[in-house]
N, C-alpha and C positions, 0 to 999 in steps of 0.2 A: 503493499499500500504506499502510495507516494506521501510526501510531506504536505501539510496544510500550508496555505500562504504565511500563515503567523509563523510556522516553523521555519519557513524559508528566510522571512525577513529576520528572525532571531539568529539564524546561522550566519548571516554576513559578518564580515570580520569588522565589528564595530569600532574596535579599538584604532585601527588602521583608517578608518572611514572619517572618524573623529579627528584623528591627528592631521588628515589632509584638509578638513573642513576649517581647522583653526590655524593652520599655516597659509591656506591658499584660498580659502572661501568656498572651495567646492571639492567633491570627491567623486570618484568614478567607481561603481561596483560592477561585478560580474552580472551575467544574464540572472535576472530575477524571473522574469516571465518566460514561459515555452512559446515555441512557434506557434502552437494551437490558441493559446492564450493571446497572444499577439493578434492572430487572425479574426478571434472572436470579438476583440474590441474594434478592429479595423471595420468589421461588418456592422457593428453598431451605427456607424457614421452616417449611414444613409437613413436611418430610422428618426424621424423628426419627433416622435413621441418620447424619446429617451433625452431630449435636451431641451433647455428652457430659453435658449438664445443662440443665434448664429451671427457671426461677424465676418464681413468681408473687409480685410485688411486694407486692401487699395482703397477702399472708400473712406476709411479714416486716416489715411497715409501713415498705416502703421507697417506698410510692407507690401507683399502680394502673395496671396494665400487666403485661407479660410480657417475658422475655429470654431467651436460649439461648445457651449457650458452646458453639463449636465443638468437634468432636472432631478429632483428628488422623487421616489427614492434612487440613489446613486445605484448604478450595477454593482452586484455583491464583490465582484473583484476589485472594484475602484474603492469601495468603502472599506474592505478589508485592508488594502493597502494604505490608505490614507490613516486609518485608525492605527494600525501597528507600526508605520514609519512614525507617525507622530510620537507614539510612546517611547520608540528608541531614541528620537532627536529631542525631546523635551529637556533632559538634563543638560545637554549642551547648549541648548536655547537659553536656559535660565543662566548659565554661567556668562553667555553672551549679554543678557539682558543687565546682570550685575556689573558687568564691566563699563556697559554703557549707560548706567543709572537709570534703568527702565524696569517696569514692573516685572515681576515673575509670571510663569505662565502655568496654569493648572496640569495636574500630571495626567489627564485624560482628555482626549479629543471632544468628548461629550461636554465637559465642563468648559473647555476653552471656545466652543461653538454657542454655548449659553451665553458667554461673555460677549462674542461677536454679535449675538442676536439682541441682547440689552442695549448694544450700542447702535442698533439699527441696521447690522449687517447680517441679513438673512438669506441671501442669495448664494446657492452653493457654486464654488468656484473650480472644482476639477473639471477639465477640459480635454477635449480632443482637437490636435491641429493637422491641417493637411496642406500639403505644398505640392505643386506641379512644377514642371520646367519653367526657370526663370522666376520662381517663388523665393521669397525671402522674408525675414521679419527684422526690423529695425531695433537697435539696442533700447531696452526699456527695462521697468520694474514692474512687478505685479502686485500693487498697493491698492487695495480697494476701501480704505476707510481708516479710522483711527487707531482699530485693533488689528495688528499684524503678527503673524508668526515669522521669525526671522529666517527660517529656511523653508526649502520649497524643492520639489523633485520633477524629473521628466523620466520617462521610459520610451526608448526607441521601439516602435513597433513594425518597421520596414527593414527590409534587408540592405544594408549598404553595398553598393556596387552591384546588385541585382535588382531591386525593387527602383533604386534611385541613385544618382551620383550628386556629389557636392552637400551642400545642405548642413554643413558642420555647425555644431552647436558653438557659439561664440560666447565667451565669457570675458569682460573687460573690467579691470580693477583700477581703481584710483585710490591712491593713499595721499595724505597731505604733503604738499610741497614735493611731489614726485610727477614724473610723466606717467600716462595710463600704460598698463600692462594688459595684453590680449592673450587669450588662449582659444584655440581651435580644436574641439573635441570632436570625433566620428566614432561613437560606439556602434557595437553590433546590435541586431535584433535582441530584444529582451532586456537590454542593459539598461542599469539606472545611474542617474546623475543627481547628486544632490547639491544645492548650493544655496549661497546666502540670498535672500530676498531683496535686499537693500544694503544695509549696513553690518559690519560684524568687527570685533576688536581683534584687528591683525596684530601679530608680534612686531615689536619695536625695539630699538636698542634700549630705550628706558621705559619699556613697558608697553602694554597694548596701545594701538593707534587706531584711530576711528577709520574704517576702510569702506569704500563704496563699491558694489559690483552691480553691473547691467548685463543683461544676456539678450541675445539676438540669435538669428539663423543666417548664415551665408547662403548664397544663391544656389539653388538646385538646377543643376546642369542638364539633369534627364530624369524620367519617371515621376514617381508619386512617393512622397515621404510622408508618413504618418507618425505621430507621438501623442502620448498621454501626459498631461500636466497635472501634478497633484500640488495643489495650493491648500494651505490648511486654513487659514482665514477666510470666512465668508464675506460677500460684498454688500455694498448698499443696494 
């Protein structure tokens, strides 16, 4: 009998992931979803009943492509990932919050979402993103209100160099009094990348410094690229 998704999340090398997040503001994990699970999520994209809103990026000058926010109830797989990734990430999130002088986050996703809802942020934010040839996403941050979790995740659902080419995940870091530093990641199908939603306390010579991270997608040169985005705070 195979492992549950909760067990698969638990068996990731969280010590190494946290070390990468603290140093660089992002971490890349091995495949968390199977090819069948990725295909299951991609198949959902055509079912409008599963989504509360679709966005044409070009119409908003966000880039070129489209994405859709899931409606409640979230698909079971997405809900499980969101719940168990939050549980693993909240200790690090609270260390970051202390360093940045911000409030702590509750230990469970349910309690955190209750805080979002009290602040008027009641719309679910997990989403699917789709890009075709010439598609891209400009650098941005996914902040939807006063309440925000400092980490988010994306899972790559398409096969690099088979389903699509190009379309790297771009992460651009800015620290005080330095020039920007960029990273381009090209994970395989099912792999997970966790990264700072906006700011994190990066290590400096005299202690933590407030670093800022934006993310985007480079131009897709062929095919179709799908991804799942897991944002933990809800939106206004």
